[in-house]
LOTOR-20195 format. One record per residue (C-alpha): residue number from 1; residue in three letters; x, y, z. Coordinates in steps of 0.02 Angstrom, whole numbers, always signed. Layout:
BEGIN
+-----+-----+--------+--------+--------+
|   k |   r |   east |  north |     up |
+-----+-----+--------+--------+--------+
| NUM | ALA |      X |      Y |      Z |
...
+-----+-----+--------+--------+--------+
***
This chain:
BEGIN
+-----+-----+--------+--------+--------+
|   k |   r |   east |  north |     up |
+-----+-----+--------+--------+--------+
|   1 | MET |  -1221 |   +754 |  -2452 |
|   2 | GLY |  -1239 |   +644 |  -2604 |
|   3 | PRO |  -1156 |   +506 |  -2703 |
|   4 | THR |   -977 |   +508 |  -2766 |
|   5 | ALA |   -947 |   +618 |  -2919 |
|   6 | SER |  -1104 |   +721 |  -2889 |
|   7 | GLY |  -1012 |   +885 |  -2869 |
|   8 | LYS |  -1024 |   +902 |  -2678 |
|   9 | SER |   -852 |   +973 |  -2649 |
|  10 | SER |   -859 |  +1109 |  -2781 |
|  11 | LEU |  -1034 |  +1162 |  -2732 |
|  12 | ALA |   -984 |  +1169 |  -2547 |
|  13 | LEU |   -830 |  +1270 |  -2591 |
|  14 | ASP |   -927 |  +1400 |  -2689 |
|  15 | LEU |  -1058 |  +1418 |  -2554 |
|  16 | ALA |   -927 |  +1430 |  -2416 |
|  17 | LYS |   -845 |  +1573 |  -2512 |
|  18 | ARG |  -1008 |  +1666 |  -2527 |
|  19 | LEU |  -1064 |  +1639 |  -2349 |
|  20 | GLY |   -908 |  +1648 |  -2245 |
|  21 | GLY |   -899 |  +1465 |  -2211 |
|  22 | GLU |   -768 |  +1332 |  -2175 |
|  23 | ILE |   -782 |  +1154 |  -2238 |
|  24 | VAL |   -791 |   +999 |  -2127 |
|  25 | SER |   -757 |   +843 |  -2229 |
|  26 | ALA |   -874 |   +694 |  -2204 |
|  27 | ASP |   -774 |   +583 |  -2320 |
|  28 | SER |   -691 |   +441 |  -2223 |
|  29 | MET |   -554 |   +413 |  -2352 |
|  30 | GLN |   -503 |   +597 |  -2376 |
|  31 | ALA |   -442 |   +592 |  -2197 |
|  32 | TYR |   -291 |   +491 |  -2255 |
|  33 | ARG |   -130 |   +571 |  -2313 |
|  34 | GLY |    -67 |   +510 |  -2482 |
|  35 | LEU |   -237 |   +459 |  -2550 |
|  36 | ASP |   -269 |   +619 |  -2645 |
|  37 | ILE |   -315 |   +587 |  -2825 |
|  38 | GLY |   -414 |   +429 |  -2793 |
|  39 | THR |   -520 |   +509 |  -2659 |
|  40 | ALA |   -546 |   +669 |  -2760 |
|  41 | LYS |   -481 |   +782 |  -2623 |
|  42 | PRO |   -494 |   +969 |  -2646 |
|  43 | ASN |   -328 |  +1033 |  -2715 |
|  44 | GLN |   -209 |  +1148 |  -2623 |
|  45 | GLU |   -277 |  +1304 |  -2709 |
|  46 | GLU |   -454 |  +1263 |  -2653 |
|  47 | ARG |   -396 |  +1222 |  -2477 |
|  48 | SER |   -299 |  +1384 |  -2470 |
|  49 | ALA |   -454 |  +1485 |  -2523 |
|  50 | ILE |   -565 |  +1409 |  -2389 |
|  51 | PRO |   -512 |  +1315 |  -2231 |
|  52 | HIS |   -548 |  +1128 |  -2243 |
|  53 | HIS |   -554 |  +1019 |  -2090 |
|  54 | LEU |   -529 |   +827 |  -2067 |
|  55 | ILE |   -429 |   +809 |  -2227 |
|  56 | ASP |   -252 |   +738 |  -2220 |
|  57 | ILE |   -261 |   +706 |  -2032 |
|  58 | MET |   -212 |   +523 |  -2029 |
|  59 | ASP |    -82 |   +402 |  -2092 |
|  60 | ILE |   -147 |   +253 |  -2188 |
|  61 | SER |    -89 |   +140 |  -2047 |
|  62 | GLU |   -214 |   +220 |  -1926 |
|  63 | PRO |   -393 |   +157 |  -1905 |
|  64 | LEU |   -539 |   +276 |  -1920 |
|  65 | ASP |   -715 |   +232 |  -1857 |
|  66 | VAL |   -875 |   +327 |  -1837 |
|  67 | PHE |   -845 |   +367 |  -1653 |
|  68 | ARG |   -676 |   +445 |  -1685 |
|  69 | TYR |   -744 |   +540 |  -1833 |
|  70 | VAL |   -888 |   +614 |  -1734 |
|  71 | SER |   -768 |   +671 |  -1598 |
|  72 | LEU |   -652 |   +755 |  -1724 |
|  73 | ALA |   -797 |   +833 |  -1818 |
|  74 | GLU |   -875 |   +903 |  -1659 |
|  75 | THR |   -711 |   +986 |  -1615 |
|  76 | ALA |   -697 |  +1064 |  -1787 |
|  77 | ILE |   -876 |  +1126 |  -1787 |
|  78 | ASN |   -855 |  +1207 |  -1616 |
|  79 | GLU |   -693 |  +1292 |  -1670 |
|  80 | ILE |   -772 |  +1359 |  -1829 |
|  81 | SER |   -926 |  +1422 |  -1739 |
|  82 | SER |   -819 |  +1507 |  -1605 |
|  83 | ARG |   -740 |  +1614 |  -1741 |
|  84 | GLY |   -911 |  +1668 |  -1805 |
|  85 | ARG |   -895 |  +1564 |  -1961 |
|  86 | LEU |  -1019 |  +1443 |  -2037 |
|  87 | PRO |   -977 |  +1257 |  -2033 |
|  88 | VAL |  -1015 |  +1174 |  -2200 |
|  89 | ILE |  -1018 |   +984 |  -2186 |
|  90 | VAL |   -989 |   +898 |  -2351 |
|  91 | GLY |   -960 |   +717 |  -2397 |
|  92 | GLY |  -1030 |   +549 |  -2445 |
|  93 | SER |   -995 |   +441 |  -2292 |
|  94 | GLY |  -1177 |   +416 |  -2242 |
|  95 | LEU |  -1155 |   +338 |  -2071 |
|  96 | TYR |  -1029 |   +473 |  -2022 |
|  97 | ILE |  -1149 |   +613 |  -2070 |
|  98 | ARG |  -1299 |   +533 |  -1983 |
|  99 | SER |  -1199 |   +496 |  -1828 |
| 100 | LEU |  -1136 |   +675 |  -1821 |
| 101 | LEU |  -1310 |   +748 |  -1843 |
| 102 | TYR |  -1406 |   +627 |  -1730 |
| 103 | GLY |  -1280 |   +535 |  -1625 |
| 104 | LEU |  -1255 |   +350 |  -1595 |
| 105 | ASP |  -1264 |   +254 |  -1433 |
| 106 | PRO |  -1091 |   +189 |  -1389 |
| 107 | LEU |  -1070 |     +2 |  -1417 |
| 108 | PRO |   -963 |   -112 |  -1310 |
| 109 | ALA |   -782 |   -131 |  -1356 |
| 110 | GLN |   -637 |   -233 |  -1289 |
| 111 | PRO |   -465 |   -193 |  -1359 |
| 112 | ALA |   -388 |   -362 |  -1318 |
| 113 | LEU |   -531 |   -453 |  -1405 |
| 114 | ARG |   -523 |   -336 |  -1554 |
| 115 | ALA |   -337 |   -363 |  -1574 |
| 116 | ASN |   -365 |   -552 |  -1576 |
| 117 | LEU |   -503 |   -536 |  -1704 |
| 118 | GLU |   -395 |   -423 |  -1811 |
| 119 | GLU |   -258 |   -553 |  -1807 |
| 120 | GLN |   -378 |   -693 |  -1858 |
| 121 | TYR |   -494 |   -605 |  -1980 |
| 122 | GLY |   -425 |   -432 |  -2016 |
| 123 | LYS |   -317 |   -472 |  -2169 |
| 124 | PRO |   -377 |   -466 |  -2349 |
| 125 | GLU |   -341 |   -653 |  -2367 |
| 126 | THR |   -450 |   -695 |  -2215 |
| 127 | PHE |   -604 |   -595 |  -2275 |
| 128 | GLU |   -691 |   -752 |  -2343 |
| 129 | ALA |   -670 |   -842 |  -2179 |
| 130 | LEU |   -743 |   -692 |  -2087 |
| 131 | LYS |   -893 |   -684 |  -2203 |
| 132 | LYS |   -927 |   -871 |  -2178 |
| 133 | LEU |   -918 |   -852 |  -1989 |
| 134 | MET |  -1033 |   -699 |  -1985 |
| 135 | ALA |  -1158 |   -778 |  -2102 |
| 136 | GLU |  -1178 |   -916 |  -1971 |
| 137 | LYS |  -1168 |   -813 |  -1812 |
| 138 | ASP |  -1250 |   -649 |  -1861 |
| 139 | PRO |  -1343 |   -660 |  -2027 |
| 140 | ALA |  -1427 |   -491 |  -2003 |
| 141 | ASP |  -1263 |   -394 |  -1995 |
| 142 | PHE |  -1185 |   -507 |  -2126 |
| 143 | ALA |  -1322 |   -463 |  -2250 |
| 144 | ARG |  -1298 |   -279 |  -2212 |
| 145 | TRP |  -1107 |   -272 |  -2221 |
| 146 | GLN |  -1049 |   -424 |  -2319 |
| 147 | LYS |   -936 |   -316 |  -2430 |
| 148 | ASP |   -858 |   -217 |  -2288 |
| 149 | GLN |   -726 |   -313 |  -2188 |
| 150 | ARG |   -705 |   -174 |  -2058 |
| 151 | LYS |   -888 |   -166 |  -2014 |
| 152 | LEU |   -903 |   -355 |  -2009 |
| 153 | LEU |   -756 |   -362 |  -1887 |
| 154 | ARG |   -838 |   -232 |  -1777 |
| 155 | ALA |  -1000 |   -329 |  -1783 |
| 156 | LEU |   -910 |   -488 |  -1733 |
| 157 | GLU |   -828 |   -396 |  -1588 |
| 158 | VAL |   -996 |   -332 |  -1525 |
| 159 | PHE |  -1079 |   -502 |  -1551 |
| 160 | SER |   -941 |   -589 |  -1456 |
| 161 | LEU |   -964 |   -471 |  -1309 |
| 162 | THR |  -1156 |   -463 |  -1306 |
| 163 | GLY |  -1223 |   -609 |  -1404 |
| 164 | LYS |  -1330 |   -488 |  -1502 |
| 165 | PRO |  -1315 |   -417 |  -1678 |
| 166 | ILE |  -1243 |   -242 |  -1689 |
| 167 | THR |  -1401 |   -190 |  -1786 |
| 168 | GLU |  -1506 |   -232 |  -1633 |
| 169 | LEU |  -1396 |   -132 |  -1516 |
| 170 | GLN |  -1354 |    +14 |  -1629 |
| 171 | THR |  -1490 |   +141 |  -1604 |
| 172 | ILE |  -1506 |   +324 |  -1631 |
| 173 | ALA |  -1468 |   +410 |  -1466 |
| 174 | SER |  -1593 |   +550 |  -1498 |
| 175 | PRO |  -1731 |   +570 |  -1629 |
| 176 | LYS |  -1688 |   +754 |  -1638 |
| 177 | LEU |  -1547 |   +839 |  -1728 |
| 178 | ARG |  -1397 |   +880 |  -1620 |
| 179 | TYR |  -1357 |  +1040 |  -1715 |
| 180 | PRO |  -1468 |  +1178 |  -1786 |
| 181 | LEU |  -1463 |  +1159 |  -1974 |
| 182 | LEU |  -1474 |  +1308 |  -2087 |
| 183 | ALA |  -1501 |  +1184 |  -2230 |
| 184 | ALA |  -1472 |  +1002 |  -2272 |
| 185 | TRP |  -1457 |   +961 |  -2456 |
| 186 | ARG |  -1449 |   +795 |  -2546 |
| 187 | LEU |  -1378 |   +812 |  -2721 |
| 188 | GLU |  -1460 |   +711 |  -2856 |
| 189 | TRP |  -1415 |   +679 |  -3039 |
| 190 | PRO |  -1513 |   +575 |  -3168 |
| 191 | ARG |  -1440 |   +401 |  -3152 |
| 192 | GLU |  -1364 |   +389 |  -3325 |
| 193 | GLU |  -1284 |   +561 |  -3310 |
| 194 | LEU |  -1204 |   +515 |  -3143 |
| 195 | LYS |  -1142 |   +351 |  -3216 |
| 196 | GLU |  -1058 |   +446 |  -3360 |
| 197 | ARG |   -984 |   +574 |  -3239 |
| 198 | ILE |   -908 |   +429 |  -3142 |
| 199 | ARG |   -834 |   +354 |  -3301 |
| 200 | LEU |   -760 |   +519 |  -3359 |
| 201 | ARG |   -691 |   +561 |  -3186 |
| 202 | THR |   -610 |   +390 |  -3174 |
| 203 | GLU |   -521 |   +415 |  -3341 |
| 204 | GLN |   -469 |   +592 |  -3288 |
| 205 | MET |   -398 |   +535 |  -3120 |
| 206 | LEU |   -301 |   +393 |  -3201 |
| 207 | GLY |   -228 |   +519 |  -3323 |
| 208 | VAL |   -160 |   +636 |  -3191 |
| 209 | GLY |    -63 |   +519 |  -3080 |
| 210 | TRP |   -181 |   +402 |  -2987 |
| 211 | ILE |    -84 |   +248 |  -3041 |
| 212 | GLU |    +80 |   +313 |  -2968 |
| 213 | GLU |    -13 |   +370 |  -2811 |
| 214 | ALA |    -83 |   +195 |  -2791 |
| 215 | ARG |    +89 |   +119 |  -2820 |
| 216 | GLN |   +160 |   +224 |  -2679 |
| 217 | ALA |    +16 |   +192 |  -2561 |
| 218 | LEU |    +24 |     +5 |  -2589 |
| 219 | SER |   +212 |     +7 |  -2558 |
| 220 | ARG |   +174 |    +90 |  -2391 |
| 221 | GLY |    +56 |    -51 |  -2340 |
| 222 | LEU |   -113 |     +7 |  -2401 |
| 223 | ALA |   -174 |   -171 |  -2436 |
| 224 | LYS |   -153 |   -212 |  -2250 |
| 225 | ALA |   -210 |    -45 |  -2180 |
| 226 | PRO |   -350 |    -59 |  -2048 |
| 227 | SER |   -469 |    +61 |  -2132 |
| 228 | ALA |   -385 |   +149 |  -2280 |
| 229 | TRP |   -377 |    -10 |  -2384 |
| 230 | GLN |   -562 |    +11 |  -2420 |
| 231 | ALA |   -529 |   +166 |  -2529 |
| 232 | LEU |   -608 |   +134 |  -2696 |
| 233 | GLY |   -497 |    +88 |  -2844 |
| 234 | TYR |   -328 |    +65 |  -2765 |
| 235 | GLY |   -340 |   -123 |  -2758 |
| 236 | ILE |   -395 |   -131 |  -2939 |
| 237 | ILE |   -246 |    -22 |  -2988 |
| 238 | GLY |   -140 |   -145 |  -2892 |
| 239 | GLU |   -201 |   -285 |  -3003 |
| 240 | PHE |   -152 |   -181 |  -3155 |
| 241 | LEU |    +21 |   -149 |  -3082 |
| 242 | ASP |    +42 |   -336 |  -3053 |
| 243 | GLY |     +2 |   -367 |  -3237 |
| 244 | LYS |   -159 |   -459 |  -3201 |
| 245 | ILE |   -275 |   -342 |  -3300 |
| 246 | SER |   -256 |   -219 |  -3442 |
| 247 | ARG |   -272 |    -31 |  -3422 |
| 248 | GLU |   -437 |    -36 |  -3512 |
| 249 | LYS |   -504 |   -169 |  -3395 |
| 250 | MET |   -437 |    -74 |  -3245 |
| 251 | CYS |   -534 |    +83 |  -3296 |
| 252 | GLU |   -692 |    -19 |  -3325 |
| 253 | LEU |   -681 |   -108 |  -3158 |
| 254 | ILE |   -650 |    +52 |  -3062 |
| 255 | SER |   -797 |   +139 |  -3147 |
| 256 | THR |   -911 |    -10 |  -3111 |
| 257 | ALA |   -860 |    -22 |  -2930 |
| 258 | THR |   -882 |   +165 |  -2906 |
| 259 | TRP |  -1053 |   +163 |  -2984 |
| 260 | GLN |  -1108 |    +20 |  -2871 |
| 261 | PHE |  -1045 |   +118 |  -2722 |
| 262 | ALA |  -1138 |   +272 |  -2782 |
| 263 | ARG |  -1300 |   +173 |  -2793 |
| 264 | ARG |  -1280 |   +118 |  -2611 |
| 265 | GLN |  -1250 |   +299 |  -2561 |
| 266 | ILE |  -1406 |   +355 |  -2652 |
| 267 | THR |  -1509 |   +224 |  -2562 |
| 268 | TRP |  -1435 |   +270 |  -2393 |
| 269 | PHE |  -1462 |   +457 |  -2409 |
| 270 | SER |  -1640 |   +439 |  -2474 |
| 271 | HIS |  -1690 |   +328 |  -2327 |
| 272 | LYS |  -1585 |   +393 |  -2185 |
| 273 | HIS |  -1595 |   +582 |  -2208 |
| 274 | PRO |  -1774 |   +640 |  -2217 |
| 275 | GLU |  -1716 |   +812 |  -2159 |
| 276 | ALA |  -1621 |   +838 |  -2322 |
| 277 | GLU |  -1696 |   +932 |  -2468 |
| 278 | THR |  -1662 |   +856 |  -2640 |
| 279 | ILE |  -1560 |   +973 |  -2752 |
| 280 | LEU |  -1567 |   +925 |  -2934 |
| 281 | MET |  -1398 |   +945 |  -3015 |
| 282 | PRO |  -1322 |  +1044 |  -3095 |
| 283 | ALA |  -1371 |  +1171 |  -2965 |
| 284 | ASP |  -1397 |  +1360 |  -2980 |
| 285 | LEU |  -1283 |  +1439 |  -2851 |
| 286 | ASP |  -1377 |  +1602 |  -2845 |
| 287 | ALA |  -1541 |  +1510 |  -2813 |
| 288 | LEU |  -1461 |  +1407 |  -2674 |
| 289 | GLN |  -1389 |  +1562 |  -2592 |
| 290 | GLU |  -1560 |  +1642 |  -2601 |
| 291 | LYS |  -1635 |  +1489 |  -2513 |
| 292 | LEU |  -1510 |  +1512 |  -2371 |
| 293 | SER |  -1536 |  +1699 |  -2361 |
| 294 | ARG |  -1721 |  +1675 |  -2339 |
| 295 | LYS |  -1689 |  +1558 |  -2191 |
| 296 | ALA |  -1555 |  +1668 |  -2113 |
| 297 | PRO |  -1560 |  +1848 |  -2178 |
| 298 | ALA |  -1409 |  +1894 |  -2072 |
| 299 | LEU |  -1291 |  +1783 |  -2169 |
| 300 | PRO |  -1141 |  +1882 |  -2231 |
| 301 | GLU |  -1103 |  +1919 |  -2410 |
| 302 | HIS |   -925 |  +1872 |  -2459 |
+-----+-----+--------+--------+--------+
***
């Protein structure tokens, strides 16, 4: 686990090759078909070398929440384990990882109510109205999720059904891990180095087709998609395509937004995952493999 652009995917791939593993993605946006470059998905060569799960499993028109993710991930983990392989969970979606490892109590839901709330407050142009409403009704959840329309909608649904903030009802089902962990690692870079990695990666992705990918995704309704519209950068590219900003400004805005997101990820992982050992990057693969071998001497060599 770790922030965006920290090298999680390549490190997980290398370790999976060495240890006979298969990768389970914990990146909520990599689940969507057609969002490839902007979400930094592993390429086809990498996915052919090592099986990857929960990538390209959904259309952008489909919603994905933490409960559905956990169900899909549990199935993948069980299938991998049944083949005698090692599940390697990798990603930066903090709530998804924590929910998979520890579990979340189910919260009340009502499809008819949710559909009504989606109609009233689920569009990009109604986000401000939703924020104003939640700031009045549920300031605790508003403060926590004021930049995330999907989570605010879910909080409003729960509040409407229970009269209580989702933060009050949302509790860890068990203080213990649900799976035996061989290791849990949190990747960490010096802040300025990570910021520069983000800037360089943004420029690289824009240079290999991200703009055209965004154009196609937006033409398929990405801006109104229930979950996929939150994918970083695509909306900013849309502003460039509409002639509202220059290419230079587009790159700057994407880098800034990505860095802000990375900072939130760093905070989450440092507070919510005490079980994770900090790995200073760049990492020494041989040293990491040796760490694992000491914990489980029977691990295969591949």
